[in-house]
ZAKOLZA-828105 format. One record per residue (C-alpha): residue in one letter; y, x, z. Coordinates in steps of 0.2 Angstrom, whole numbers, plus 5000, padded with zeros to 4 digits. Last residue first. Example, Ala and Ser with C-alpha at 12.3 -4.5 7.8 and 13.67 -1.06 7.14 Angstrom:
ZAKOLZA-828105
+------+-------+------+------+
! type ! north ! east !   up !
+------+-------+------+------+
!    S !  4995 ! 5068 ! 5036 !
!    A !  4978 ! 5062 ! 5039 !
+------+-------+------+------+
END
This chain:
ZAKOLZA-828105
+------+-------+------+------+
! type ! north ! east !   up !
+------+-------+------+------+
!    G !  4890 ! 4947 ! 5086 !
!    G !  4895 ! 4960 ! 5099 !
!    R !  4914 ! 4957 ! 5100 !
!    L !  4917 ! 4971 ! 5086 !
!    T !  4903 ! 4964 ! 5076 !
!    N !  4911 ! 4947 ! 5075 !
!    L !  4927 ! 4955 ! 5069 !
!    W !  4918 ! 4964 ! 5055 !
!    S !  4909 ! 4948 ! 5050 !
!    P !  4925 ! 4939 ! 5049 !
!    V !  4934 ! 4953 ! 5039 !
!    D !  4920 ! 4956 ! 5026 !
!    I !  4929 ! 4971 ! 5019 !
!    Y !  4928 ! 4976 ! 5000 !
!    L !  4930 ! 4994 ! 4997 !
!    Y !  4937 ! 5005 ! 4983 !
!    R !  4938 ! 5024 ! 4981 !
!    I !  4950 ! 5033 ! 4970 !
!    F !  4945 ! 5051 ! 4965 !
!    V !  4955 ! 5068 ! 4964 !
!    R !  4967 ! 5068 ! 4978 !
!    D !  4953 ! 5073 ! 4990 !
!    E !  4948 ! 5055 ! 4990 !
!    T !  4962 ! 5043 ! 4988 !
!    F !  4961 ! 5025 ! 4995 !
!    V !  4958 ! 5007 ! 4989 !
!    L !  4955 ! 4992 ! 5000 !
!    H !  4951 ! 4973 ! 4997 !
!    A !  4951 ! 4961 ! 5012 !
!    G !  4941 ! 4946 ! 5017 !
!    G !  4946 ! 4928 ! 5018 !
!    D !  4940 ! 4922 ! 5001 !
!    S !  4957 ! 4925 ! 4992 !
!    A !  4956 ! 4943 ! 4997 !
!    P !  4970 ! 4950 ! 5008 !
!    I !  4977 ! 4967 ! 5002 !
!    M !  4974 ! 4985 ! 5008 !
!    T !  4982 ! 5001 ! 5001 !
!    P !  4976 ! 5017 ! 5008 !
!    Y !  4985 ! 5034 ! 5005 !
!    S !  4972 ! 5045 ! 5012 !
!    Y !  4955 ! 5053 ! 5013 !
!    E !  4956 ! 5072 ! 5013 !
!    G !  4940 ! 5082 ! 5014 !
!    D !  4928 ! 5088 ! 5027 !
!    G !  4921 ! 5071 ! 5030 !
!    K !  4925 ! 5053 ! 5035 !
!    Y !  4926 ! 5036 ! 5028 !
!    V !  4928 ! 5018 ! 5034 !
!    T !  4926 ! 5022 ! 5053 !
!    T !  4929 ! 5008 ! 5065 !
!    R !  4943 ! 5007 ! 5078 !
!    G !  4940 ! 4991 ! 5088 !
!    S !  4957 ! 4992 ! 5096 !
!    W !  4976 ! 4992 ! 5093 !
!    T !  4991 ! 4989 ! 5104 !
!    Q !  5009 ! 4983 ! 5099 !
!    G !  5004 ! 4976 ! 5082 !
!    G !  5009 ! 4958 ! 5086 !
!    D !  4997 ! 4956 ! 5101 !
!    W !  4980 ! 4953 ! 5093 !
!    S !  4978 ! 4970 ! 5085 !
!    V !  4964 ! 4977 ! 5074 !
!    S !  4959 ! 4994 ! 5069 !
!    L !  4951 ! 5001 ! 5053 !
!    T !  4948 ! 5020 ! 5050 !
!    L !  4950 ! 5035 ! 5039 !
!    L !  4945 ! 5052 ! 5045 !
!    G !  4947 ! 5069 ! 5036 !
!    R !  4966 ! 5067 ! 5035 !
!    G !  4972 ! 5081 ! 5046 !
!    M !  4982 ! 5082 ! 5062 !
!    T !  4988 ! 5069 ! 5075 !
!    T !  4973 ! 5059 ! 5071 !
!    P !  4969 ! 5040 ! 5068 !
!    N !  4970 ! 5041 ! 5049 !
!    H !  4975 ! 5023 ! 5045 !
!    I !  4969 ! 5005 ! 5039 !
!    M !  4977 ! 4991 ! 5050 !
!    M !  4971 ! 4974 ! 5053 !
!    H !  4983 ! 4961 ! 5061 !
!    G !  4981 ! 4946 ! 5072 !
!    D !  4982 ! 4927 ! 5073 !
!    R !  4969 ! 4918 ! 5083 !
!    G !  4961 ! 4901 ! 5079 !
!    E !  4944 ! 4908 ! 5075 !
!    F !  4950 ! 4923 ! 5065 !
!    H !  4967 ! 4924 ! 5056 !
!    I !  4972 ! 4941 ! 5048 !
!    A !  4989 ! 4949 ! 5044 !
!    I !  4989 ! 4965 ! 5034 !
!    V !  4993 ! 4983 ! 5038 !
!    D !  4994 ! 4999 ! 5028 !
!    I !  4995 ! 5018 ! 5033 !
!    S !  5002 ! 5034 ! 5025 !
!    S !  5000 ! 5050 ! 5033 !
!    N !  5011 ! 5061 ! 5045 !
!    P !  4995 ! 5064 ! 5055 !
!    N !  4997 ! 5048 ! 5065 !
!    P !  4991 ! 5043 ! 5082 !
!    E !  4991 ! 5025 ! 5089 !
!    A !  5000 ! 5024 ! 5106 !
!    L !  5014 ! 5016 ! 5097 !
!    P !  5031 ! 5024 ! 5094 !
!    Q !  5047 ! 5014 ! 5093 !
!    S !  5058 ! 5009 ! 5078 !
!    A !  5075 ! 5002 ! 5083 !
!    T !  5074 ! 4983 ! 5078 !
!    W !  5077 ! 4977 ! 5060 !
!    S !  5090 ! 4968 ! 5051 !
!    R !  5090 ! 4956 ! 5036 !
!    G !  5071 ! 4956 ! 5035 !
!    G !  5068 ! 4937 ! 5037 !
!    N !  5079 ! 4936 ! 5053 !
!    T !  5068 ! 4941 ! 5068 !
!    S !  5064 ! 4958 ! 5061 !
!    T !  5052 ! 4970 ! 5069 !
!    S !  5049 ! 4989 ! 5071 !
!    R !  5034 ! 5000 ! 5075 !
!    Y !  5031 ! 5019 ! 5073 !
!    I !  5014 ! 5027 ! 5071 !
!    R !  5012 ! 5043 ! 5081 !
!    G !  5011 ! 5062 ! 5078 !
!    R !  5030 ! 5064 ! 5077 !
!    N !  5031 ! 5066 ! 5058 !
!    T !  5030 ! 5048 ! 5055 !
!    R !  5021 ! 5034 ! 5045 !
!    S !  5028 ! 5017 ! 5047 !
!    L !  5023 ! 5000 ! 5054 !
!    M !  5034 ! 4985 ! 5051 !
!    L !  5031 ! 4967 ! 5058 !
!    V !  5041 ! 4952 ! 5052 !
!    R !  5046 ! 4938 ! 5064 !
!    G !  5040 ! 4920 ! 5061 !
!    D !  5031 ! 4917 ! 5077 !
!    P !  5014 ! 4921 ! 5069 !
!    L !  5020 ! 4939 ! 5063 !
!    P !  5021 ! 4943 ! 5045 !
!    A !  5015 ! 4960 ! 5038 !
!    L !  5025 ! 4975 ! 5032 !
!    S !  5020 ! 4993 ! 5028 !
!    P !  5033 ! 5007 ! 5030 !
!    Q !  5032 ! 5023 ! 5020 !
!    I !  5043 ! 5034 ! 5030 !
!    A !  5047 ! 5039 ! 5048 !
!    V !  5056 ! 5053 ! 5058 !
!    G !  5071 ! 5060 ! 5048 !
!    R !  5080 ! 5043 ! 5049 !
!    A !  5070 ! 5032 ! 5061 !
!    T !  5085 ! 5021 ! 5068 !
!    T !  5077 ! 5006 ! 5059 !
!    D !  5092 ! 5004 ! 5048 !
!    G !  5091 ! 4997 ! 5035 !
!    I !  5091 ! 4984 ! 5020 !
!    I !  5094 ! 4987 ! 5002 !
!    G !  5098 ! 4972 ! 4991 !
!    W !  5088 ! 4966 ! 4976 !
!    T !  5090 ! 4956 ! 4961 !
!    R !  5078 ! 4947 ! 4949 !
!    G !  5064 ! 4948 ! 4962 !
!    N !  5062 ! 4929 ! 4964 !
!    D !  5080 ! 4925 ! 4968 !
!    V !  5081 ! 4929 ! 4987 !
!    S !  5077 ! 4947 ! 4986 !
!    R !  5076 ! 4960 ! 5000 !
!    L !  5072 ! 4979 ! 4998 !
!    V !  5067 ! 4987 ! 5014 !
!    L !  5070 ! 5004 ! 5021 !
!    P !  5060 ! 5018 ! 5030 !
!    A !  5069 ! 5035 ! 5032 !
!    W !  5067 ! 5052 ! 5025 !
!    M !  5086 ! 5053 ! 5021 !
!    T !  5083 ! 5060 ! 5003 !
!    E !  5065 ! 5054 ! 5001 !
!    S !  5071 ! 5036 ! 5005 !
!    Y !  5058 ! 5023 ! 5009 !
!    I !  5052 ! 5007 ! 5002 !
!    P !  5045 ! 4990 ! 5009 !
!    F !  5048 ! 4976 ! 4997 !
!    L !  5053 ! 4960 ! 5006 !
!    L !  5053 ! 4944 ! 4995 !
!    T !  5061 ! 4928 ! 5001 !
!    G !  5051 ! 4913 ! 4996 !
!    D !  5054 ! 4902 ! 5012 !
!    S !  5037 ! 4907 ! 5019 !
!    L !  5040 ! 4925 ! 5017 !
!    T !  5033 ! 4935 ! 5002 !
!    L !  5028 ! 4953 ! 5007 !
!    L !  5027 ! 4967 ! 4994 !
!    P !  5013 ! 4980 ! 4994 !
!    T !  5014 ! 4998 ! 5001 !
!    R !  5021 ! 5014 ! 4993 !
!    P !  5038 ! 5013 ! 4986 !
!    M !  5051 ! 5027 ! 4984 !
!    L !  5070 ! 5028 ! 4984 !
!    G !  5076 ! 5046 ! 4980 !
!    K !  5090 ! 5041 ! 4968 !
!    E !  5100 ! 5025 ! 4969 !
!    E !  5103 ! 5016 ! 4952 !
!    L !  5091 ! 5002 ! 4956 !
!    L !  5077 ! 4993 ! 4947 !
!    L !  5076 ! 5004 ! 4931 !
!    K !  5067 ! 4995 ! 4917 !
!    P !  5051 ! 5001 ! 4909 !
!    S !  5046 ! 4993 ! 4893 !
!    S !  5035 ! 4978 ! 4895 !
!    W !  5016 ! 4979 ! 4898 !
!    T !  5000 ! 4975 ! 4889 !
!    T !  4982 ! 4972 ! 4896 !
!    G !  4988 ! 4970 ! 4914 !
!    G !  4984 ! 4952 ! 4917 !
!    D !  4991 ! 4945 ! 4901 !
!    A !  5010 ! 4942 ! 4906 !
!    S !  5013 ! 4960 ! 4911 !
!    T !  5029 ! 4967 ! 4919 !
!    V !  5037 ! 4984 ! 4921 !
!    V !  5047 ! 4991 ! 4935 !
!    A !  5057 ! 5006 ! 4939 !
!    L !  5063 ! 5016 ! 4955 !
!    R !  5072 ! 5032 ! 4952 !
!    S !  5066 ! 5050 ! 4957 !
!    E !  5077 ! 5065 ! 4961 !
!    T !  5072 ! 5066 ! 4979 !
!    W !  5054 ! 5065 ! 4973 !
!    W !  5055 ! 5083 ! 4967 !
!    N !  5060 ! 5094 ! 4952 !
!    G !  5071 ! 5082 ! 4943 !
!    Y !  5071 ! 5065 ! 4933 !
!    L !  5055 ! 5058 ! 4942 !
!    I !  5051 ! 5040 ! 4937 !
!    V !  5046 ! 5029 ! 4952 !
!    F !  5034 ! 5014 ! 4951 !
!    Y !  5034 ! 4995 ! 4952 !
!    L !  5021 ! 4985 ! 4942 !
!    H !  5024 ! 4967 ! 4941 !
!    L !  5010 ! 4954 ! 4936 !
!    L !  5018 ! 4939 ! 4929 !
!    A !  5012 ! 4921 ! 4932 !
!    D !  5030 ! 4914 ! 4934 !
!    R !  5029 ! 4907 ! 4952 !
!    E !  5013 ! 4916 ! 4956 !
!    N !  5021 ! 4933 ! 4955 !
!    Y !  5007 ! 4946 ! 4956 !
!    W !  5014 ! 4962 ! 4964 !
!    L !  5008 ! 4980 ! 4961 !
!    V !  5015 ! 4996 ! 4968 !
!    P !  5014 ! 5013 ! 4959 !
!    N !  5018 ! 5029 ! 4968 !
!    G !  5022 ! 5041 ! 4954 !
!    V !  5029 ! 5045 ! 4937 !
!    P !  5032 ! 5062 ! 4929 !
!    L !  5045 ! 5063 ! 4914 !
!    G !  5040 ! 5075 ! 4901 !
!    P !  5032 ! 5062 ! 4890 !
!    L !  5033 ! 5045 ! 4898 !
!    D !  5015 ! 5038 ! 4899 !
!    I !  5012 ! 5022 ! 4908 !
!    I !  4996 ! 5012 ! 4904 !
!    V !  4983 ! 5026 ! 4903 !
!    R !  4965 ! 5019 ! 4904 !
!    P !  4952 ! 5019 ! 4917 !
!    T !  4935 ! 5012 ! 4911 !
!    S !  4932 ! 4995 ! 4918 !
!    W !  4926 ! 4992 ! 4936 !
!    E !  4911 ! 4980 ! 4938 !
!    G !  4910 ! 4968 ! 4952 !
!    A !  4905 ! 4951 ! 4944 !
!    A !  4922 ! 4944 ! 4947 !
!    S !  4928 ! 4958 ! 4935 !
!    R !  4936 ! 4974 ! 4942 !
!    S !  4951 ! 4981 ! 4932 !
!    S !  4956 ! 4999 ! 4930 !
!    A !  4973 ! 5007 ! 4927 !
!    Y !  4980 ! 5024 ! 4925 !
!    L !  4999 ! 5030 ! 4927 !
!    V !  5004 ! 5046 ! 4920 !
!    T !  5008 ! 5064 ! 4926 !
!    D !  5010 ! 5077 ! 4913 !
!    A !  5026 ! 5084 ! 4919 !
!    S !  5019 ! 5088 ! 4936 !
!    G !  5025 ! 5079 ! 4951 !
!    E !  5009 ! 5080 ! 4961 !
!    Y !  4997 ! 5091 ! 4952 !
!    S !  4989 ! 5091 ! 4935 !
!    G !  4992 ! 5073 ! 4934 !
!    S !  4986 ! 5056 ! 4939 !
!    Y !  4995 ! 5041 ! 4946 !
!    W !  4986 ! 5025 ! 4952 !
!    V !  4984 ! 5007 ! 4946 !
!    C !  4971 ! 4994 ! 4952 !
!    Y !  4968 ! 4976 ! 4945 !
!    L !  4956 ! 4965 ! 4954 !
!    T !  4949 ! 4949 ! 4944 !
!    G !  4946 ! 4934 ! 4956 !
!    G !  4950 ! 4920 ! 4944 !
!    P !  4969 ! 4922 ! 4947 !
!    L !  4973 ! 4940 ! 4950 !
!    E !  4971 ! 4951 ! 4965 !
!    A !  4982 ! 4966 ! 4965 !
!    L !  4979 ! 4984 ! 4971 !
!    T !  4988 ! 5000 ! 4972 !
!    A !  4982 ! 5018 ! 4972 !
!    S !  4992 ! 5033 ! 4978 !
!    H !  4983 ! 5048 ! 4970 !
!    S !  4973 ! 5056 ! 4956 !
!    A !  4973 ! 5075 ! 4951 !
!    P !  4963 ! 5078 ! 4935 !
!    P !  4974 ! 5075 ! 4920 !
!    S !  4962 ! 5072 ! 4912 !
!    L !  4951 ! 5061 ! 4923 !
!    T !  4937 ! 5067 ! 4935 !
!    E !  4920 ! 5059 ! 4932 !
!    A !  4911 ! 5044 ! 4940 !
!    Y !  4925 ! 5031 ! 4940 !
!    L !  4931 ! 5018 ! 4952 !
!    R !  4922 ! 5027 ! 4966 !
!    S !  4913 ! 5016 ! 4979 !
!    P !  4917 ! 5014 ! 4997 !
!    V !  4901 ! 5015 ! 5008 !
!    P !  4899 ! 4999 ! 5016 !
!    I !  4906 ! 4995 ! 5034 !
!    S !  4891 ! 4989 ! 5044 !
!    Y !  4890 ! 4971 ! 5050 !
!    K !  4878 ! 4968 ! 5064 !
!    R !  4864 ! 4955 ! 5061 !
!    M !  4865 ! 4940 ! 5072 !
+------+-------+------+------+
END
């Protein structure tokens, strides 16, 4: 059997945009196989000219020319997160609006689209609290409960928004006892009905927490053996030959973001193996977002040097076959 090699991630666009600095991409797969990607771009992080760009990828694999979809003159925006709601066929875009000098003064907003991202509603603030930031995709539980992983820039702590009415109202859930230590949690279901949370930290390790009650409460966060250079990660659930596991995209170092890798876990995210290089070099390759593909693979986007957005499709079964020797 031919070994599976991770393809070279492709850039969504060939030239730098104006504004030039791009970061924090998010993905959604729409009905029919179209991918929709959004990221923020500005002169620098938090600059007044920061806007949200979008590009879509057809089923044939071509990305459209990026276009500005959110521009609030004088108000920087950031950290977009997409969610397609199958119940009402609406594409939701969550992001923050910066009302001050730094993300501690940001507020979480949402817009929706009924035409696959061609047009959008006017922004609406989701919550009154300042400093709440999104980064990774929402998780829908088997009973329809929505869990939205967020974090507080003011407390520097991972949090979860929970909704039982299809996203109309949200409650804030904590605490994972990681205040001052962890941010940017990523969520995935566990096969026994629990929910897994993995978080970026400033302690050189990824932290893990779980919920046994649908996200209402969480265990104390504990460090894993996997290193983390205070950089964002993402995790999804996978199923392969009768086994339930998880796949993580991360920077596997304690310093620097010059290496981005995939790893797999078969024990609920407690231990990880099969580390495989996605991208490496002298620059920064960071803020990955990974979503399951409808065909059993996975879609991945990340930032290159805070200038370009790169995309990669991962043939998950072929990759896992390669890890065990084909």
